Gaussian input, Z-matrix of N, CA and C with variables (Angstrom, degrees):
# hf/3-21g

backbone

0 1
 N
 C     1     B1
 C     2     B2     1     A1
 N     3     B3     2     A2     1     D1
 C     4     B4     3     A3     2     D2
 C     5     B5     4     A4     3     D3
 N     6     B6     5     A5     4     D4
 C     7     B7     6     A6     5     D5
 C     8     B8     7     A7     6     D6
 N     9     B9     8     A8     7     D7
 C    10    B10     9     A9     8     D8
 C    11    B11    10    A10     9     D9
 N    12    B12    11    A11    10    D10
 C    13    B13    12    A12    11    D11
 C    14    B14    13    A13    12    D12
 N    15    B15    14    A14    13    D13
 C    16    B16    15    A15    14    D14
 C    17    B17    16    A16    15    D15
 N    18    B18    17    A17    16    D16
 C    19    B19    18    A18    17    D17
 C    20    B20    19    A19    18    D18
 N    21    B21    20    A20    19    D19
 C    22    B22    21    A21    20    D20
 C    23    B23    22    A22    21    D21
 N    24    B24    23    A23    22    D22
 C    25    B25    24    A24    23    D23
 C    26    B26    25    A25    24    D24
 N    27    B27    26    A26    25    D25
 C    28    B28    27    A27    26    D26
 C    29    B29    28    A28    27    D27
 N    30    B30    29    A29    28    D28
 C    31    B31    30    A30    29    D29
 C    32    B32    31    A31    30    D30
 N    33    B33    32    A32    31    D31
 C    34    B34    33    A33    32    D32
 C    35    B35    34    A34    33    D33
 N    36    B36    35    A35    34    D34
 C    37    B37    36    A36    35    D35
 C    38    B38    37    A37    36    D36
 N    39    B39    38    A38    37    D37
 C    40    B40    39    A39    38    D38
 C    41    B41    40    A40    39    D39
 N    42    B42    41    A41    40    D40
 C    43    B43    42    A42    41    D41
 C    44    B44    43    A43    42    D42
 N    45    B45    44    A44    43    D43
 C    46    B46    45    A45    44    D44
 C    47    B47    46    A46    45    D45
 N    48    B48    47    A47    46    D46
 C    49    B49    48    A48    47    D47
 C    50    B50    49    A49    48    D48
 N    51    B51    50    A50    49    D49
 C    52    B52    51    A51    50    D50
 C    53    B53    52    A52    51    D51
 N    54    B54    53    A53    52    D52
 C    55    B55    54    A54    53    D53
 C    56    B56    55    A55    54    D54
 N    57    B57    56    A56    55    D55
 C    58    B58    57    A57    56    D56
 C    59    B59    58    A58    57    D57
 N    60    B60    59    A59    58    D58
 C    61    B61    60    A60    59    D59
 C    62    B62    61    A61    60    D60
 N    63    B63    62    A62    61    D61
 C    64    B64    63    A63    62    D62
 C    65    B65    64    A64    63    D63
 N    66    B66    65    A65    64    D64
 C    67    B67    66    A66    65    D65
 C    68    B68    67    A67    66    D66
 N    69    B69    68    A68    67    D67
 C    70    B70    69    A69    68    D68
 C    71    B71    70    A70    69    D69
 N    72    B72    71    A71    70    D70
 C    73    B73    72    A72    71    D71
 C    74    B74    73    A73    72    D72
 N    75    B75    74    A74    73    D73
 C    76    B76    75    A75    74    D74
 C    77    B77    76    A76    75    D75
 N    78    B78    77    A77    76    D76
 C    79    B79    78    A78    77    D77
 C    80    B80    79    A79    78    D78
 N    81    B81    80    A80    79    D79
 C    82    B82    81    A81    80    D80
 C    83    B83    82    A82    81    D81
 N    84    B84    83    A83    82    D82
 C    85    B85    84    A84    83    D83
 C    86    B86    85    A85    84    D84
 N    87    B87    86    A86    85    D85
 C    88    B88    87    A87    86    D86
 C    89    B89    88    A88    87    D87
 N    90    B90    89    A89    88    D88
 C    91    B91    90    A90    89    D89
 C    92    B92    91    A91    90    D90
 N    93    B93    92    A92    91    D91
 C    94    B94    93    A93    92    D92
 C    95    B95    94    A94    93    D93
 N    96    B96    95    A95    94    D94
 C    97    B97    96    A96    95    D95
 C    98    B98    97    A97    96    D96
 N    99    B99    98    A98    97    D97
 C   100   B100    99    A99    98    D98
 C   101   B101   100   A100    99    D99
 N   102   B102   101   A101   100   D100
 C   103   B103   102   A102   101   D101
 C   104   B104   103   A103   102   D102
 N   105   B105   104   A104   103   D103
 C   106   B106   105   A105   104   D104
 C   107   B107   106   A106   105   D105
 N   108   B108   107   A107   106   D106
 C   109   B109   108   A108   107   D107
 C   110   B110   109   A109   108   D108
 N   111   B111   110   A110   109   D109
 C   112   B112   111   A111   110   D110
 C   113   B113   112   A112   111   D111
 N   114   B114   113   A113   112   D112
 C   115   B115   114   A114   113   D113
 C   116   B116   115   A115   114   D114
 N   117   B117   116   A116   115   D115
 C   118   B118   117   A117   116   D116
 C   119   B119   118   A118   117   D117
 N   120   B120   119   A119   118   D118
 C   121   B121   120   A120   119   D119
 C   122   B122   121   A121   120   D120
 N   123   B123   122   A122   121   D121
 C   124   B124   123   A123   122   D122
 C   125   B125   124   A124   123   D123
 N   126   B126   125   A125   124   D124
 C   127   B127   126   A126   125   D125
 C   128   B128   127   A127   126   D126
 N   129   B129   128   A128   127   D127
 C   130   B130   129   A129   128   D128
 C   131   B131   130   A130   129   D129
 N   132   B132   131   A131   130   D130
 C   133   B133   132   A132   131   D131
 C   134   B134   133   A133   132   D132
 N   135   B135   134   A134   133   D133
 C   136   B136   135   A135   134   D134
 C   137   B137   136   A136   135   D135
 N   138   B138   137   A137   136   D136
 C   139   B139   138   A138   137   D137
 C   140   B140   139   A139   138   D138
 N   141   B141   140   A140   139   D139
 C   142   B142   141   A141   140   D140
 C   143   B143   142   A142   141   D141
 N   144   B144   143   A143   142   D142
 C   145   B145   144   A144   143   D143
 C   146   B146   145   A145   144   D144
 N   147   B147   146   A146   145   D145
 C   148   B148   147   A147   146   D146
 C   149   B149   148   A148   147   D147
 N   150   B150   149   A149   148   D148
 C   151   B151   150   A150   149   D149
 C   152   B152   151   A151   150   D150
 N   153   B153   152   A152   151   D151
 C   154   B154   153   A153   152   D152
 C   155   B155   154   A154   153   D153
 N   156   B156   155   A155   154   D154
 C   157   B157   156   A156   155   D155
 C   158   B158   157   A157   156   D156
 N   159   B159   158   A158   157   D157
 C   160   B160   159   A159   158   D158
 C   161   B161   160   A160   159   D159
 N   162   B162   161   A161   160   D160
 C   163   B163   162   A162   161   D161
 C   164   B164   163   A163   162   D162
 N   165   B165   164   A164   163   D163
 C   166   B166   165   A165   164   D164
 C   167   B167   166   A166   165   D165
 N   168   B168   167   A167   166   D166
 C   169   B169   168   A168   167   D167
 C   170   B170   169   A169   168   D168
 N   171   B171   170   A170   169   D169
 C   172   B172   171   A171   170   D170
 C   173   B173   172   A172   171   D171
 N   174   B174   173   A173   172   D172
 C   175   B175   174   A174   173   D173
 C   176   B176   175   A175   174   D174
 N   177   B177   176   A176   175   D175
 C   178   B178   177   A177   176   D176
 C   179   B179   178   A178   177   D177
 N   180   B180   179   A179   178   D178
 C   181   B181   180   A180   179   D179
 C   182   B182   181   A181   180   D180
 N   183   B183   182   A182   181   D181
 C   184   B184   183   A183   182   D182
 C   185   B185   184   A184   183   D183
 N   186   B186   185   A185   184   D184
 C   187   B187   186   A186   185   D185
 C   188   B188   187   A187   186   D186
 N   189   B189   188   A188   187   D187
 C   190   B190   189   A189   188   D188
 C   191   B191   190   A190   189   D189
 N   192   B192   191   A191   190   D190
 C   193   B193   192   A192   191   D191
 C   194   B194   193   A193   192   D192
 N   195   B195   194   A194   193   D193
 C   196   B196   195   A195   194   D194
 C   197   B197   196   A196   195   D195
 N   198   B198   197   A197   196   D196
 C   199   B199   198   A198   197   D197
 C   200   B200   199   A199   198   D198
 N   201   B201   200   A200   199   D199
 C   202   B202   201   A201   200   D200
 C   203   B203   202   A202   201   D201
 N   204   B204   203   A203   202   D202
 C   205   B205   204   A204   203   D203
 C   206   B206   205   A205   204   D204
 N   207   B207   206   A206   205   D205
 C   208   B208   207   A207   206   D206
 C   209   B209   208   A208   207   D207
 N   210   B210   209   A209   208   D208
 C   211   B211   210   A210   209   D209
 C   212   B212   211   A211   210   D210
 N   213   B213   212   A212   211   D211
 C   214   B214   213   A213   212   D212
 C   215   B215   214   A214   213   D213
 N   216   B216   215   A215   214   D214
 C   217   B217   216   A216   215   D215
 C   218   B218   217   A217   216   D216
 N   219   B219   218   A218   217   D217
 C   220   B220   219   A219   218   D218
 C   221   B221   220   A220   219   D219
 N   222   B222   221   A221   220   D220
 C   223   B223   222   A222   221   D221
 C   224   B224   223   A223   222   D222
 N   225   B225   224   A224   223   D223
 C   226   B226   225   A225   224   D224
 C   227   B227   226   A226   225   D225
 N   228   B228   227   A227   226   D226
 C   229   B229   228   A228   227   D227
 C   230   B230   229   A229   228   D228
 N   231   B231   230   A230   229   D229
 C   232   B232   231   A231   230   D230
 C   233   B233   232   A232   231   D231
 N   234   B234   233   A233   232   D232
 C   235   B235   234   A234   233   D233
 C   236   B236   235   A235   234   D234
 N   237   B237   236   A236   235   D235
 C   238   B238   237   A237   236   D236
 C   239   B239   238   A238   237   D237
 N   240   B240   239   A239   238   D238
 C   241   B241   240   A240   239   D239
 C   242   B242   241   A241   240   D240
 N   243   B243   242   A242   241   D241
 C   244   B244   243   A243   242   D242
 C   245   B245   244   A244   243   D243
 N   246   B246   245   A245   244   D244
 C   247   B247   246   A246   245   D245
 C   248   B248   247   A247   246   D246

   B1=1.4475
   B2=1.5226
   B3=1.2834
   B4=1.4574
   B5=1.5153
   B6=1.3230
   B7=1.4609
   B8=1.5151
   B9=1.3343
   B10=1.4608
   B11=1.5068
   B12=1.3097
   B13=1.4575
   B14=1.5126
   B15=1.2922
   B16=1.4621
   B17=1.5106
   B18=1.2950
   B19=1.4554
   B20=1.5186
   B21=1.3185
   B22=1.4706
   B23=1.5130
   B24=1.3239
   B25=1.4525
   B26=1.5164
   B27=1.3221
   B28=1.4566
   B29=1.5208
   B30=1.3097
   B31=1.4468
   B32=1.5118
   B33=1.3051
   B34=1.4532
   B35=1.5141
   B36=1.3201
   B37=1.4586
   B38=1.5088
   B39=1.3082
   B40=1.4524
   B41=1.5043
   B42=1.3202
   B43=1.4548
   B44=1.5178
   B45=1.2911
   B46=1.4551
   B47=1.5114
   B48=1.3055
   B49=1.4552
   B50=1.5169
   B51=1.3125
   B52=1.4650
   B53=1.5187
   B54=1.3236
   B55=1.4476
   B56=1.5161
   B57=1.3232
   B58=1.4662
   B59=1.5202
   B60=1.3203
   B61=1.4655
   B62=1.5245
   B63=1.3170
   B64=1.4549
   B65=1.5157
   B66=1.3312
   B67=1.4663
   B68=1.5243
   B69=1.3203
   B70=1.4643
   B71=1.5158
   B72=1.3296
   B73=1.4638
   B74=1.5193
   B75=1.3157
   B76=1.4649
   B77=1.5235
   B78=1.3259
   B79=1.4641
   B80=1.5195
   B81=1.3105
   B82=1.4592
   B83=1.5118
   B84=1.3155
   B85=1.4547
   B86=1.5313
   B87=1.3104
   B88=1.4681
   B89=1.5325
   B90=1.3035
   B91=1.4639
   B92=1.5255
   B93=1.3206
   B94=1.4614
   B95=1.5216
   B96=1.3237
   B97=1.4687
   B98=1.5266
   B99=1.3175
   B100=1.4595
   B101=1.5303
   B102=1.3239
   B103=1.4582
   B104=1.5298
   B105=1.3252
   B106=1.4626
   B107=1.5254
   B108=1.3278
   B109=1.4584
   B110=1.5327
   B111=1.3208
   B112=1.4704
   B113=1.5304
   B114=1.3398
   B115=1.4656
   B116=1.5234
   B117=1.3063
   B118=1.4628
   B119=1.5174
   B120=1.3150
   B121=1.4631
   B122=1.5229
   B123=1.3164
   B124=1.4592
   B125=1.5226
   B126=1.3192
   B127=1.4624
   B128=1.5178
   B129=1.2932
   B130=1.4471
   B131=1.5165
   B132=1.3033
   B133=1.4570
   B134=1.5211
   B135=1.3122
   B136=1.4554
   B137=1.5246
   B138=1.3170
   B139=1.4554
   B140=1.5260
   B141=1.3290
   B142=1.4584
   B143=1.5322
   B144=1.3268
   B145=1.4603
   B146=1.5217
   B147=1.3225
   B148=1.4672
   B149=1.5211
   B150=1.3161
   B151=1.4698
   B152=1.5257
   B153=1.3265
   B154=1.4673
   B155=1.5263
   B156=1.3209
   B157=1.4537
   B158=1.5305
   B159=1.3198
   B160=1.4572
   B161=1.5273
   B162=1.3228
   B163=1.4705
   B164=1.5247
   B165=1.3140
   B166=1.4597
   B167=1.5222
   B168=1.3293
   B169=1.4546
   B170=1.5128
   B171=1.3307
   B172=1.4633
   B173=1.5310
   B174=1.3141
   B175=1.4643
   B176=1.5279
   B177=1.3265
   B178=1.4666
   B179=1.5286
   B180=1.3228
   B181=1.4644
   B182=1.5302
   B183=1.3400
   B184=1.4687
   B185=1.5311
   B186=1.3454
   B187=1.4616
   B188=1.5183
   B189=1.3115
   B190=1.4631
   B191=1.5258
   B192=1.3184
   B193=1.4637
   B194=1.5219
   B195=1.3213
   B196=1.4615
   B197=1.5262
   B198=1.3342
   B199=1.4636
   B200=1.5235
   B201=1.3265
   B202=1.4719
   B203=1.5268
   B204=1.3226
   B205=1.4625
   B206=1.5197
   B207=1.3245
   B208=1.4686
   B209=1.5258
   B210=1.3196
   B211=1.4698
   B212=1.5206
   B213=1.3352
   B214=1.4665
   B215=1.5243
   B216=1.3203
   B217=1.4578
   B218=1.5301
   B219=1.3298
   B220=1.4657
   B221=1.5322
   B222=1.3151
   B223=1.4712
   B224=1.5295
   B225=1.3232
   B226=1.4730
   B227=1.5183
   B228=1.3343
   B229=1.4698
   B230=1.5245
   B231=1.3238
   B232=1.4643
   B233=1.5229
   B234=1.3188
   B235=1.4661
   B236=1.5247
   B237=1.3442
   B238=1.4599
   B239=1.5371
   B240=1.3135
   B241=1.4601
   B242=1.5255
   B243=1.3303
   B244=1.4580
   B245=1.5268
   B246=1.2890
   B247=1.4726
   B248=1.4390
   A1=109.17
   A2=116.60
   A3=121.83
   A4=108.72
   A5=115.70
   A6=121.50
   A7=107.62
   A8=116.19
   A9=120.64
   A10=108.65
   A11=115.75
   A12=121.86
   A13=108.95
   A14=114.93
   A15=120.55
   A16=107.70
   A17=115.52
   A18=120.90
   A19=106.61
   A20=116.09
   A21=120.10
   A22=110.63
   A23=115.60
   A24=120.43
   A25=113.58
   A26=118.00
   A27=120.63
   A28=108.57
   A29=116.28
   A30=121.81
   A31=108.31
   A32=116.25
   A33=119.69
   A34=112.05
   A35=113.95
   A36=120.38
   A37=108.09
   A38=114.99
   A39=119.66
   A40=112.20
   A41=115.60
   A42=119.52
   A43=110.50
   A44=114.77
   A45=121.78
   A46=110.05
   A47=115.72
   A48=121.37
   A49=111.34
   A50=115.55
   A51=123.38
   A52=112.94
   A53=116.94
   A54=120.93
   A55=115.28
   A56=117.55
   A57=120.40
   A58=108.79
   A59=116.93
   A60=119.11
   A61=111.26
   A62=115.91
   A63=121.09
   A64=110.65
   A65=116.86
   A66=121.03
   A67=113.38
   A68=117.43
   A69=119.65
   A70=111.24
   A71=117.25
   A72=120.65
   A73=110.77
   A74=116.72
   A75=121.74
   A76=109.37
   A77=117.32
   A78=121.38
   A79=110.93
   A80=116.22
   A81=120.25
   A82=112.38
   A83=116.75
   A84=120.21
   A85=111.45
   A86=117.06
   A87=120.76
   A88=110.09
   A89=117.15
   A90=120.82
   A91=111.83
   A92=116.56
   A93=120.03
   A94=110.91
   A95=116.22
   A96=120.14
   A97=110.60
   A98=117.32
   A99=120.95
   A100=110.11
   A101=117.59
   A102=121.01
   A103=111.05
   A104=117.02
   A105=120.15
   A106=111.42
   A107=116.86
   A108=121.35
   A109=112.29
   A110=116.62
   A111=121.86
   A112=110.16
   A113=118.03
   A114=120.38
   A115=114.57
   A116=118.73
   A117=121.59
   A118=113.67
   A119=117.07
   A120=121.29
   A121=111.12
   A122=115.64
   A123=121.81
   A124=106.25
   A125=115.69
   A126=120.28
   A127=113.13
   A128=118.66
   A129=121.02
   A130=112.83
   A131=114.96
   A132=121.52
   A133=112.63
   A134=117.49
   A135=121.97
   A136=109.58
   A137=117.23
   A138=120.13
   A139=111.81
   A140=116.99
   A141=120.00
   A142=110.82
   A143=117.00
   A144=120.52
   A145=111.80
   A146=117.35
   A147=120.27
   A148=110.77
   A149=116.16
   A150=120.75
   A151=110.18
   A152=117.29
   A153=121.16
   A154=113.25
   A155=117.53
   A156=121.12
   A157=113.52
   A158=116.58
   A159=120.08
   A160=110.96
   A161=116.16
   A162=121.50
   A163=108.91
   A164=116.73
   A165=121.12
   A166=109.20
   A167=114.91
   A168=120.60
   A169=114.08
   A170=117.90
   A171=120.05
   A172=112.18
   A173=117.29
   A174=123.37
   A175=107.46
   A176=116.55
   A177=117.74
   A178=109.66
   A179=116.60
   A180=122.53
   A181=112.90
   A182=118.72
   A183=119.85
   A184=111.26
   A185=117.17
   A186=120.06
   A187=110.72
   A188=115.87
   A189=121.69
   A190=110.82
   A191=116.31
   A192=120.66
   A193=110.88
   A194=117.09
   A195=120.19
   A196=111.17
   A197=116.93
   A198=122.00
   A199=111.29
   A200=116.15
   A201=120.01
   A202=111.19
   A203=116.94
   A204=120.46
   A205=112.56
   A206=116.33
   A207=119.82
   A208=111.41
   A209=116.99
   A210=120.35
   A211=110.24
   A212=117.16
   A213=120.02
   A214=110.74
   A215=117.57
   A216=121.29
   A217=110.84
   A218=117.04
   A219=120.85
   A220=110.59
   A221=117.01
   A222=121.06
   A223=109.90
   A224=116.20
   A225=120.70
   A226=111.58
   A227=117.47
   A228=120.78
   A229=110.99
   A230=117.12
   A231=120.45
   A232=110.07
   A233=116.57
   A234=119.70
   A235=112.05
   A236=116.86
   A237=121.09
   A238=111.80
   A239=117.71
   A240=121.97
   A241=112.74
   A242=117.00
   A243=121.53
   A244=109.75
   A245=114.86
   A246=119.40
   A247=109.83
   D1=129.42
   D2=178.35
   D3=-104.96
   D4=130.67
   D5=179.12
   D6=-110.17
   D7=126.04
   D8=178.48
   D9=-121.71
   D10=140.87
   D11=179.53
   D12=-129.06
   D13=150.81
   D14=172.61
   D15=-123.55
   D16=142.81
   D17=176.49
   D18=-119.79
   D19=129.19
   D20=-177.95
   D21=-56.90
   D22=137.93
   D23=176.15
   D24=83.39
   D25=1.09
   D26=-177.89
   D27=-88.26
   D28=122.10
   D29=-179.54
   D30=-128.14
   D31=142.04
   D32=175.53
   D33=96.36
   D34=163.43
   D35=179.66
   D36=-148.79
   D37=175.55
   D38=177.60
   D39=74.28
   D40=-156.08
   D41=-176.12
   D42=-91.39
   D43=151.20
   D44=178.05
   D45=-89.70
   D46=-152.37
   D47=-179.01
   D48=-66.44
   D49=144.71
   D50=175.12
   D51=55.36
   D52=34.32
   D53=175.45
   D54=74.53
   D55=5.87
   D56=178.01
   D57=-74.43
   D58=152.72
   D59=179.78
   D60=-60.41
   D61=139.26
   D62=177.43
   D63=-81.55
   D64=173.38
   D65=-177.42
   D66=-57.94
   D67=-39.06
   D68=-179.47
   D69=-68.10
   D70=-35.54
   D71=177.55
   D72=-64.07
   D73=-44.75
   D74=-179.76
   D75=-63.37
   D76=-47.80
   D77=-179.49
   D78=-60.70
   D79=-42.36
   D80=179.58
   D81=-61.87
   D82=-44.31
   D83=-179.10
   D84=-67.98
   D85=-44.84
   D86=-179.81
   D87=-62.60
   D88=-43.97
   D89=-179.73
   D90=-66.97
   D91=-36.32
   D92=176.44
   D93=-63.82
   D94=-42.88
   D95=177.83
   D96=-63.37
   D97=-40.34
   D98=179.80
   D99=-65.47
   D100=-40.80
   D101=178.65
   D102=-63.54
   D103=-35.61
   D104=176.46
   D105=-69.52
   D106=-37.67
   D107=179.82
   D108=-72.73
   D109=-26.63
   D110=-178.12
   D111=-125.56
   D112=63.97
   D113=-173.06
   D114=-64.62
   D115=-24.99
   D116=-177.26
   D117=-90.80
   D118=-1.78
   D119=-176.87
   D120=-96.45
   D121=141.53
   D122=172.58
   D123=-93.54
   D124=96.81
   D125=-173.24
   D126=-77.81
   D127=-16.75
   D128=177.36
   D129=75.86
   D130=-172.64
   D131=-174.93
   D132=-83.54
   D133=-34.20
   D134=-178.17
   D135=-115.67
   D136=125.24
   D137=179.78
   D138=-64.30
   D139=-33.31
   D140=178.66
   D141=-59.40
   D142=-35.10
   D143=179.74
   D144=-64.94
   D145=-30.74
   D146=177.93
   D147=-59.22
   D148=-35.67
   D149=179.64
   D150=-87.30
   D151=-47.00
   D152=-175.47
   D153=-64.94
   D154=-36.61
   D155=-174.62
   D156=-99.86
   D157=4.27
   D158=-178.33
   D159=-68.70
   D160=134.13
   D161=177.64
   D162=-91.93
   D163=112.55
   D164=179.07
   D165=-60.87
   D166=138.20
   D167=179.91
   D168=90.39
   D169=0.24
   D170=-179.38
   D171=-81.53
   D172=-7.97
   D173=177.32
   D174=-133.57
   D175=161.15
   D176=171.19
   D177=-57.72
   D178=148.54
   D179=-171.89
   D180=-52.61
   D181=-45.15
   D182=-177.16
   D183=-68.68
   D184=-37.64
   D185=177.53
   D186=-68.30
   D187=-37.52
   D188=-179.99
   D189=-61.53
   D190=-47.46
   D191=-179.60
   D192=-64.61
   D193=-40.64
   D194=179.83
   D195=-66.49
   D196=-44.98
   D197=179.37
   D198=-59.57
   D199=-53.28
   D200=-178.22
   D201=-63.35
   D202=-37.03
   D203=177.48
   D204=-64.72
   D205=-42.04
   D206=179.91
   D207=-66.20
   D208=-41.80
   D209=179.44
   D210=-66.02
   D211=-44.57
   D212=179.79
   D213=-64.53
   D214=-38.90
   D215=177.20
   D216=-61.49
   D217=-41.67
   D218=178.29
   D219=-63.34
   D220=-43.14
   D221=178.31
   D222=-61.01
   D223=-45.98
   D224=-179.91
   D225=-61.89
   D226=-42.79
   D227=179.27
   D228=-62.63
   D229=-40.70
   D230=179.34
   D231=-65.13
   D232=-44.26
   D233=-179.16
   D234=-63.68
   D235=-33.32
   D236=178.25
   D237=-83.61
   D238=-10.93
   D239=-179.31
   D240=78.23
   D241=24.14
   D242=-179.79
   D243=-96.92
   D244=143.03
   D245=175.80
   D246=-87.28

């Protein structure tokens, strides 16, 4: 099974300047790690949608906070270009 994610505003692929990972590489790695951490979740194509379209109360409170925190952390890492 191949999991693909898109992050809004992400342009380009491959390596960036001086052999550093490009934005698509960072997004791919972060999203892959998130998919491994949340194997039972259907994360969809856009990570922002996981947060924007989430129905509050659809999970127990502690799971809900952990899920939303992990997704938001992944979005933040991608935006900062951190793996």
